[in-house]
N, C-alpha and C positions, 0 to 999 in steps of 0.2 A: 595039512594046511593048504588052503586054496590060494596059491600065489597069484593066480590070474586075477581073482577078485580084489586081492589086496593092492596090486599094482593099479588096477582100474580106479579103486577108491582114492589112491594117492593122486592120480592124474586129475580126478574130478575135484579134489580139494585144491590143487594148484590152480585149476581153471577158475574155481570159485574165488580164490584170493586175488587172482589176476583181475577178475571182473570187479571185485570190490575196490581194488587199488585204482583201476581205471575209472571207476565211478567216483571215488574220492578225489582223484586227480582232476577230473572234469569239474567237480565242485570248486576245488581250489583255483582252477584256471578261470572259471566264471567269476569268482569273488575278486580276484586280482583285476579282471577287466572292469568290474563295477567300481572298484576303488580308483582305477585309472580314469574312467569317465567322470567320476565324482570330482577329482582334482581339476579336470578340464573345465567342468561346470563352475567350480569355485573361481577359477581364473577369469572365465568369461563374466561372471557376476561382478567380480572386483573391477574388471575393465569397464563394464556398463556403469557401475557406480561412479567411477572416476570421470567418465565422459559426462554423466548427468551433472555431477558437481561442477565440472568445468563450464558447462553451458549455463548453469544457475549463476555462477560467479560472473560470467560475461553479461548475463541479463541484469544482475544487480548493478554492475558497473555502468552499464548503459543508462539505467534509470537514474542513478546518482548524477551522472554527467549531464543528462537532460535537465534535471532540476537545477544544477549549478549554472548551466547556460541560460536557463530561464531567469534565474536570479540576476545574473549580470546583465541580461537583456533588459530587465526591468530597471536596473540601476542606470543603464545608459539612457533609457527613455526619460527617466526623471531628470538626469543630469542635463540632457539636451533641452528640456523644457524650462529649466531654471536659468535665467540669464541675469547678469549684473545690470542694475539700472544705469541709465545715462542721464546726465543733467546738462541742461543748456548752459553755455558759457556767455551768452549774450547779456548785455547790461540790463538791469531791471528797468522796465518802462519802455525802452527802445524796442525790445523784441515783441512787445504787445501793442506797439503804436501809441503808448501813453505819452502824454506831454507833461513835462515838469518845467513850467515857465519857459525860459529861452534856452534851456539846456540843449547843447548840440550833440548829445549822446557820446561825447568823448569821456574817457576814463583813464586816469593816469596812475602809474605806480613806479616806485624806485626798483631798479633791477641790478644796481651795483654801486659801489663807492670805493674810494682809495685815497691814499696820500703818497705823493712821489718825492717827498722831502722838501718841496717848496709850496705846492698847492694841494688842496683837497678837492676831490671830484665826486660827482654823483651822476648817475645815468638814469634818465626818466624815459619811460615808454608809454605810448598811448595805445591802450588795448581796446579802445572804443572807436567811434567814428572820427572823422577829421575835426580838429579843433577850428572854431570860427574866430576865436579871439586869443590874445596873448595869455600865457600862463604866468603865474607869480610864485616866488619862493623866497625863503629866508634861511639864514644860518644861525643856529643856536650854539651857545658855548657855555661850558662849565669847567672849572679847573679840575674838580674831582667829582665823580658821580655820573648821573644820567643827564645829558644835555637838555632833555625835555624840561627838566627842573631848573635849567639855567636861564640865560637871557639872550635875546636876539643880538647879533653882531651886525651893526650897520643898518641900512634901510632895506625895504622890500625891493627885490629885484624881479625882473621880467625875462621871459624867454618867448621866442616866436612860436606861433601855433604849430603843433605837431600833427602830421598826417597819420591816418589810421595805420597802426602796427609799427610806426617808425619810432626812433629813439633820438634823444639829444643828450649832451653832456654839459653840465653846469659846473663852475669851479669857483674857488675862493682862496685868497692868500691869507693864511692864518698869521697872526702876529705874536702869539704866545702859546706856550705849551698847555695842553689840556685835552678835553674831549669835545668834539664838534659833531653837529648833526644838521642835515638839510631838512627843511620843512617846506613842502609844496602845497598848493591849494588846487582843488578841483574847480570846475566851472561853478559859479555861484548858485546855480539851480540844480547841481548834481544831487541826486537822492542820497540820503544817508550822511555819514560824516564827511565833510568836505576837506579834511586835513589828511596828509600822508607824510610819513617820516622815513628817512633813510636809516641805515644802521649807524651806530656811533663810530666816529673816526678819531683815533688817538693820535695826537700830534706832540712831538718832542722837538723843541727848538733850542739851540744853544745861542750864546751871545753873538757869535759870528754870523749865524744864519739870520738872526734878527736884523743885523745891520744890512745884510743883503736884501732882505725884504723891504726895508725902508727905502733903500736906494732904488729898487725896482719900481716902487710906487711913485717916487719922485720923477723918475724917467718917464713914466706913463703920463704924469700930469703935465710935464713939459712938452710932450708930443701933442 
């Protein structure tokens, strides 16, 4: 038996296996590298998708915000152009230079009334121009109900002309319990209804107060 050939054959076989193993190992190493780079590419792709989605979200938010701002801007513009109307407070006729007979452009109104336990009072204001003549008023009375449906107490009384914007206070001494109301008259040529009424004033008088009222009236007549 030729041992030399046998030993050479065995060596050649070992070298061949070593080469095959090295060759297979190289394939495995390259496959692992491909998988490694594939994972990195997937991570980069995910990162790119995330960044793209983020910018898309920012763009959509900016668009919606711009539309909202435009909406409110339009609302502000409309609101700014709509204004509440204003009305003149001057008396009819006087503001346009119209004449109504001898009317002095005065205009009266009651702005208050009260009862202090002895007298009833009413406050009259002139909201127009200076009065040129005296004003007149009456007191109406009814035991129960609306004094407008009652009767005047005493005679028609007068008060001095009232300047523009000024007020005066008129008074009356009631003699019995019930409801009273002052009635004043505008200038005779004042446009519209020439009558004006105060609010109703409720008066309650007992027997002792009635005697005091009568005594006060007698003292005034003696003076």
